[in-house]
N, C-alpha and C positions, 0 to 999 in steps of 0.2 A: 473297792468301789472306783468308779471312773470320774475323773475330774478334767475339766477343760479350762485352759488358761489362755487368755488373749494377751499377747505381749511377751516378748522374750528378752527384755532388758534385765537389769540387775534384780529388780523385784520379781519378775516372772520366772526367771531361771532359778532364783533362790527358793521361791514357792514350789516350783516343780520338783526340785530335789528334796525338799522337806516332805512333800506328800508322797513321793516315790519311796523315800526311806522308811515311811510308815506302812509300806506294803500296798499302796494304792496305785491304780492304773492312771496315767496322766497323758494328756495330749496338749501340745503347745502350739498356738497359732501366732504367726508373725508375717508381716508383708515382705520382710527382707529375709531371704534364705540364709544370708550370712549371720543373722542374729542368733541362729541356733548353735553357733560355735560356743556361746556362753554355757550351753548345757553340758559340753564336754563329751567324751567318749563313753562315759559310764552310764549316761542316761538311756534308759531302755524304752521310754515312752514314744508316743507318736509326734512327729514334727510335721506341721501342716502349713504350707506357704499360701497366704491369701489374706483377704480383708476379714477381720474378726467379726464384723456384723453381717457379712454375706451369708445367706442361708446355706448355699452349697458348701462353703468353707466350713461352716459349723457342723454340717452333716458329715463331712469328711473327717472331722475331729471327733465324731461320736457323740454329738450333743444330745441325740435322742436317747442315749443310755446314760447320760451324765447325772451324777448325784448333785454336782455343784459346778458353778461357772464363775471364774474370776476374770474381770476385765482390768488389766494393769498396763495398758499401753501408755504412750506419752501424751495422748489426747483425751481431754475430758469428754468432749462430745462423742468421740468414738467409743469410749468406755461405757458411757451411760446408754448409748444406742445399742451396743452389743448386749449389755446386761438386760435391757428391755426385750430384745429379740429372744434371748435365751429363756427369759421367764414367760413372756406373753405368747410367743410362737411355739416354743418347744416345751413349755411347762416345767422348766427347771425351777424348783422351789428355792434352792439355796444359791443365791447370786450375791456378788459384792463387786463394787466398782471403786477403783482408785481415782482420786481427783486431785488436781493441782490447785484449784480455786476453792478454798473452804467456804467462800460466800455462796457457792452453789449447793452446798450440802442440804440446806432446807428444801430446795426444789427437788433434789433427788430423793430425799427421805419421803416427801409427799407422794412420789411415784412408787414408793414401796421398795426402793433399791438401797440396801445398806451401803454406806460409803466409808472409805478410810482416806483422810486427807494426807497428802504427801508429807506435810510438816511433822506429823506425829505417827508416821507409818512404822510399824514393826511387823515382823513375820507372824508373831503371835496374834496380833490383831486380825490379820487376814485369816489365819487358820481357825480362829475362834468363830468366824462367820461362815466358814466352809465345812468344817468337820462336824460329824454327828456327835452323839453323846460320848463323853469321856475325853473331851478336849482339855487343853492346858488351862488351869485357872489363871485369873488375872492377878490374884494376890493370895499368898499363903502365909499364915503366921509362922513365926520361927519354929514352933513345935510341929508344924505340919498337920495340926488337928483341924484348924478352921480355914476355909477357903472362901474367896469371893470369885464368882465365875459368871460370865455372861451366858445365859441359857436360852435355848431355842424354845419359843412359846407357840403352841398350836393356835392358829387364827381363831379357833372357836372360843378362846379366852378373851377376845376383843369385846369390850363392854363390861367386863367384870372388874370389880375393885381389886387393887393390888393386895388388899387384906385377904381377899378370897384365895388368891394364889399362895399367899403365905400360909393360910390355914390348911390348904390342901397338901402342901409340901412339908410344913414344919420348918421351912427356911425363913429368912428375913430379907426383905428387899433392901439392898445397900443403896442403890440409886437406879434411876432410869436415864437412858439417853433418848431424848425426844427431839426430832428435827435438828439433830446435830449438837444439841446442848444437854449437859447433865442436869438432873433435877432430883431433889429428895421427895419421894412420894409421901403424901399425907394420908390420913385415914379414909378420905373420900376420893383419892386419886384413882382414876379408872384406866385400865390398860387399853391403849389405842393402837390402831394399825400402824406399823412402822416403828413402834417403841422397841428399844433394846433393853432387856431386863437383866440387871446384875444382882445376883443373890448371894448372901452370906449363908454358909451352911457347913456342917461337919464334912470333912473331906471324904470319908467313907460312904456318906449318904448322897454325895453328888450324883452318881448314876441313877439312884432312885428318884431324886428330885427332878432330874432331867427327863426321866421316863414319864413322870406324872404330867409335867407341863408339855411334853411332846404329844400327849394325847388330849382329846377333848375333855372338858370338865365333866365330872360325874354329877348328874342331877338327880332329884328325887324320883324322876320318871324312869331312871335306868335301874 
């Protein structure tokens, strides 16, 4: 799959190499051509010099064919603007923006843009928001039998109770991230747009669980 990354600093270059090592096609955008030195000679992806929220620059990076877009430059405003252009103009469903000011997280979450604050950034957190089914779990018990993983949820589940999602998958909701804050769902908690769902499940069943939630809920009419 094709991934577009805006920003070729330490975070962007690391993310680019991680994705490429997993067999994905990657394009990296940066305003400074010299920044691409961080990618080294082994990087086989596209290097695009330009402003990351400029449409022509994004098109040159292959945004029209992108599965996901990550905005990890040094500017909060540039990152969120680029993420919005990728989603709203080019229809990229999987976007994530890196932010320096955690206080802005709630604003960005309301715009439907998942964010990762610099103070708690790890490559795994970014990858979990970009990769499709089969990504790295957040937590695995010592035996490797049980995992906690953040799973992608089809927008059609918005308005359903978390218990409906648990019943459909056989998994248990460990916690939700809503507007940048963690919360423990109760029996009446409803899944909202922008929520990040973290489920506990048997490791071997994770792909099945992800597949169920990646699709629209099955109703009595179907």
